[in-house]
C-alpha positions in Angstrom: -44.0 23.7 15.7 -43.4 22.0 12.3 -42.7 18.6 12.5 -39.1 17.1 12.1 -39.0 15.8 8.7 -39.0 11.6 8.6 -37.0 9.9 6.9 -37.9 7.9 3.4 -37.2 4.3 3.0 -35.1 5.1 0.5 -33.0 8.1 2.8 -32.6 5.2 5.5 -29.1 4.1 5.9 -28.7 -0.1 5.0 -27.1 -2.1 6.7 -24.0 -4.1 6.3 -26.0 -7.7 6.8 -28.7 -5.9 4.5 -26.4 -4.9 1.9 -24.9 -8.8 2.0 -28.6 -10.0 1.5 -28.8 -7.7 -1.6 -25.5 -9.0 -2.9 -26.2 -12.5 -2.1 -29.8 -11.9 -4.2 -27.8 -10.5 -7.1 -25.4 -13.6 -7.3 -28.2 -15.9 -7.1 -30.1 -14.4 -9.8 -27.2 -14.3 -12.2 -26.2 -17.4 -11.5 -29.5 -18.7 -12.4 -29.6 -16.6 -15.4 -26.1 -18.3 -16.5 -27.1 -21.8 -15.7 -25.0 -21.9 -12.7 -25.6 -22.1 -9.2 -24.5 -20.1 -6.5 -22.1 -22.1 -4.9 -20.0 -22.0 -7.7 -18.9 -18.2 -7.0 -17.2 -17.1 -3.9 -17.8 -13.3 -2.5 -14.5 -11.9 -1.4 -16.0 -9.1 0.5 -13.1 -6.5 0.0 -12.7 -4.5 3.1 -10.1 -1.5 2.3 -10.6 1.5 4.4 -13.6 -0.3 6.4 -13.1 -0.8 10.3 -12.8 -4.5 12.0 -16.4 -3.2 13.1 -17.8 -3.5 9.9 -15.8 -7.0 8.8 -17.5 -8.2 12.2 -21.0 -7.2 10.7 -20.1 -9.2 7.2 -18.9 -11.8 9.0 -22.3 -12.2 11.2 -24.0 -12.2 8.1 -22.1 -15.3 6.8 -19.4 -13.7 4.5 -16.2 -15.9 5.2 -13.7 -14.7 2.7 -12.4 -11.4 2.6 -9.9 -8.9 0.6 -7.4 -6.0 1.3 -5.5 -4.1 -1.4 -2.8 -3.0 1.0 -0.5 -5.3 2.9 0.3 -2.5 5.7 -3.6 -2.1 6.3 -4.2 -5.8 6.2 -1.4 -5.9 9.3 -3.0 -3.7 11.3 -6.9 -4.8 11.0 -6.5 -8.7 10.7 -6.2 -9.3 14.3 -8.8 -7.2 15.1 -11.3 -9.0 13.1 -12.9 -12.4 13.9 -11.2 -15.2 13.7 -11.1 -17.8 11.2 -11.7 -15.6 8.5 -9.9 -16.2 5.3 -8.4 -13.2 3.7 -7.2 -13.0 -0.2 -4.8 -10.1 -1.1 -6.8 -8.5 -4.4 -4.2 -5.0 -4.5 -0.9 -5.1 -6.1 1.8 -7.0 -3.8 5.2 -5.1 -3.7 8.1 -7.6 -3.8 9.6 -6.0 -0.4 5.9 -7.0 1.0 6.3 -10.6 0.2 7.1 -12.0 4.0 4.0 -10.0 5.7 1.5 -11.0 2.7 2.4 -14.5 3.2 2.0 -14.3 6.9 -1.6 -12.4 6.3 -3.4 -14.2 3.3 -4.3 -17.5 2.1 -4.5 -16.5 -1.3 -3.0 -14.0 -4.0 -4.7 -12.5 -6.8 -2.7 -10.1 -8.1 0.7 -12.2 -9.0 1.7 -9.6 -12.0 5.4 -10.6 -13.1 7.8 -13.6 -13.4 10.2 -12.3 -10.9 7.4 -11.6 -8.3 6.6 -15.5 -8.5 9.9 -16.7 -8.1 10.0 -14.2 -5.0 7.0 -15.2 -3.3 8.2 -19.1 -3.8 11.5 -18.2 -2.4 9.6 -16.7 0.8 7.2 -19.4 0.6 9.8 -21.7 1.4 11.6 -19.8 3.9 8.2 -19.7 5.9 7.5 -23.3 5.8 4.5 -22.8 3.8 2.4 -23.1 0.5 0.1 -20.0 -0.9 -2.7 -20.1 -3.1 -2.0 -17.6 -6.0 -3.8 -16.7 -9.1 -1.9 -14.1 -12.0 -3.4 -11.0 -12.9 -3.9 -10.1 -16.3 -3.9 -7.1 -18.2 -6.1 -8.4 -21.0 -6.6 -4.4 -22.3 -3.4 -3.6 -22.3 -3.6 -0.5 -20.3 -0.7 1.0 -19.5 -1.8 2.3 -15.7 -2.5 -1.1 -14.7 -0.4 -3.8 -13.4 -0.8 -7.4 -15.2 0.7 -10.0 -17.5 0.4 -9.4 -21.0 -1.8 -12.2 -22.7 0.3 -13.4 -24.6 3.0 -13.8 -21.6 0.6 -16.0 -19.3 1.3 -19.3 -21.1 4.7 -18.7 -20.1 4.1 -17.7 -16.8 2.1 -20.4 -15.8 4.8 -23.0 -16.7 7.0 -21.1 -14.5 4.5 -21.0 -11.4 4.0 -24.9 -12.5 7.4 -25.3 -12.0 7.9 -23.6 -8.0 7.1 -26.1 -5.5 5.6 -23.7 -3.1 3.2 -22.1 -5.3 -0.6 -23.7 -6.1 -1.6 -22.1 -9.2 -5.5 -21.7 -9.4 -6.4 -19.1 -11.9 -6.3 -16.0 -13.6 -7.5 -12.2 -12.3 -8.4 -9.1 -14.0 -9.5 -5.6 -13.5 -11.0 -4.2 -16.9 -11.3 -0.9 -17.7 -13.5 1.4 -15.8 -16.5 1.7 -18.4 -19.7 3.7 -17.6 -21.7 1.0 -19.1 -21.3 -2.3 -17.4 -21.8 -4.5 -20.2 -18.7 -2.5 -22.2 -17.0 -4.9 -19.8 -18.2 -8.0 -21.2 -15.5 -8.4 -23.6 -12.6 -8.2 -21.2 -13.9 -10.8 -18.8 -14.8 -13.1 -21.8 -11.3 -12.5 -22.9 -9.9 -13.8 -19.5 -12.3 -16.9 -19.4 -11.2 -17.7 -23.2 -7.3 -17.3 -22.6 -8.0 -19.4 -19.4 -9.3 -22.2 -21.3 -7.3 -22.0 -23.9 -4.1 -22.1 -21.5 -5.6 -24.9 -19.3 -5.8 -27.0 -22.5 -2.4 -26.3 -23.6 -0.5 -26.7 -20.7 -2.6 -29.5 -19.4 -3.1 -27.2 -16.3 -6.5 -27.1 -14.1 -7.3 -23.3 -13.4 -10.5 -23.5 -12.0 -10.4 -20.1 -10.2 -11.6 -16.5 -12.6 -11.2 -13.7 -10.5 -13.1 -10.6 -12.0 -16.0 -8.6 -11.5 -17.1 -5.8 -8.6 -19.9 -4.6 -7.1 -21.3 -2.2 -10.6 -20.3 -5.5 -12.9 -20.3 -8.7 -11.0 -23.4 -10.2 -12.8 -21.6 -10.2 -16.6 -18.6 -11.4 -14.6 -20.6 -14.4 -13.2 -22.6 -14.8 -17.0 -18.6 -14.8 -18.4 -17.6 -17.6 -15.9 -16.3 -15.5 -12.9 -15.7 -18.0 -9.7 -14.5 -15.1 -7.3 -15.9 -11.7 -7.4 -14.4 -9.0 -5.5 -16.9 -6.7 -3.8 -16.5 -3.7 -1.7 -18.9 -1.0 -1.8 -21.9 -2.7 -2.3 -21.1 -4.8 1.2 -19.8 -2.3 2.9 -20.8 1.1 1.5 -18.6 4.1 0.2 -15.2 4.1 0.9 -14.1 6.7 3.7 -10.6 7.9 4.6 -8.2 4.7 5.4 -8.4 3.2 8.0 -5.5 3.4 10.7 -5.4 1.4 13.6 -6.4 4.0 16.9 -3.3 4.7 18.5 -3.9 3.0 21.8 -4.4 -0.6 20.0 -0.9 0.0 18.1 1.8 -1.9 20.0 4.7 0.2 21.7 7.7 0.5 19.9 10.8 -2.0 21.3 
């Protein structure tokens, strides 16, 4: 009888704790190359489509900040995850989802219009809370992407500073998809330079730059990223969207 084939190390599945350790090592090496400290970079583990059990594994491996792309998925998932984690919304925010978003997240990365800024401030006042926000900037001017045009950012910053329930902490971008990760460097650099100009001209501290994902976060770190949004390299390939099991869904009134 022929022996069953054995898995080579390259074929063996990689656990989430192993993935987290690899990402942490990449962060440390990128920071060393850039003359920065790893503590300057927050890993936002993007749990889109992944179940609460995966979040629990990443949390057990030391990850404390998690991201979600959609408010509806987050609303079903977060109550089933370990408590005391910090959740960030990294996907597009619709105005009709602002109230539930404010109840779920500490930080909104993707504010992309002045009306949305005002809506978030209004709902935050009604909810009795203050919320950290970043302005999403469409650095490349792609029609398929959300975000402020770079020239509109100073006015948006001025408006955010007038809204008492918002804490504006920085800028975010999603660069074009490039086969060569090095090709995204100009977009990350452009966001940093825009932040520096705005912070200087408007005397507004903007400490956070949310940029860089699994394929290119080393380059983002080299260009000044303080938050990197990593999904696949923490959780593995995405599958179909996670949905709360029917038996765990509260009955309708």
